[in-house]
N, C-alpha and C positions, 0 to 999 in steps of 0.2 A: 549490452545494448548501450549505445551512445546517442544521445539527441540533445543537441544544444538548445533548442526550443523546449524540450521537457525540462531541462535544467533551469531555464529562464521562468518557466511557470512555476516550479517548485520554489523559486526564490521569492516569486511575487506573492504565491500563496502563503508563504511563510512569513513574510513582512505584513501582508493583510491581516493575519492573525496575532501580529505583535510577538512572534516567536523569534528567540535569538537562535543562531545557528546550533548552539549547544543544546538549546532546550529541544528543538525539533530533532536533532541527531540522536538525543537520548529517548526520545518518544519512538523513534524509528529504529533504535538499537543498531546504530551505525556511528561512526566516528564523525565528529564535527569537521575534521579534515577531509573526510571523503566526501561529506555531504557539500562542502566548498568545491570540491574537484568536481562533483556532479552539476552543481549549480553554474559553473563557469565553462561546462562542457568538456573538461579535461579528462575525465573518466567516465567510463559507462558503468551500468549497473545491472543487475540480475532482474528477472521477474519478481523474484522473492524480495528483493529490496525494493523495487517499484511498489509493489503491494503493501510493504510495511510502511514507506513513505506516505502513499496515499491515504492508508488507514490512519496514521497519524495526522494528516491534514483533513481528514473527513471528506475526501473527494474520491471519485473513481479513478482507476488507473487509466482509462480511457481520456480523462480530462487532462491529465499529467501528460500523457503521450502525445494527443491529438487536439487537444483544447476543446473538445466537445464531450458530452457524458454519454455513457454507453446506454444503448436502448433498454437493458436490463440493469438498472443500478443494483436492484437486490443481489444480483448474482456477485457483484463486486464487494457488496457490503458483507454477504455470506462468506466469501473467501477471505475478506479481512478478519472476520471474526474466527474462522476456523484456523488460520495461521498463528492463532494465540496459544494455541494447545500444543502439547508435546504428543510424540508419537503414541505413548501408551494412551493418553486421553482420547486421542483421534481415533484410535481403533474403537473404543467404546462408543463415541459419538457416531460414527459411521453405522455401527449396528443398531444404535437408537434410531436414526434417520431410516433404516431399512425398516425396521419395525413400525415406524410412522406411515412411510409408504405403503406397506402392506395392509395396514388398518384401512388406509383411505380406499383401496381397491378391493 
């Protein structure tokens, strides 16, 4: 997905938080060169990369893409947290969430 406006928002958010390009790239687990290319609109990015950048900047994916917050910011936050786990951990977490849901009902 390529979006020049999203790249500009990422750069503004990064600068507002006093992150160097290298610091944000490290937090988002991408290269500083790739982050630069996103910021200037030379490269697109996947939904996974968008999620990692949004998580590193503590904003919603919707805010980066559209300049507005998601009506359900908790969803974006949950996705950001879940993206931190590897596939083995994720399977256990999903089982735990299913058990919690079943207890609720």
